[in-house]
Phi, psi and omega in degrees: 000313182303322178298316178298318181295318181291322182296315178297317181299314181296320182294323178290321177294322179294318179297318176301314182297311179307317179294316180297317177293328177291320175296319180294319175304313182296318180296320178297316179297320175301313180295320184288332178278352179085013175267099186241142181244152172297157184300316183298317177298314179305314181293323177295315178301317178299317182293323179296316182296316179300316179298321181297329180282334181273000000 
């Protein structure tokens, strides 16, 4: 049972990391394309995306 729990936990952590890195990649792409947001707006976008994931 413990092995199953650890496997699920690792899968969840991997999924979370992949999601985070995809957001970071998108942010870098936006910056390179000149699509820049003010800091407050950027944090609001991040908070909104995090809420969507939960």
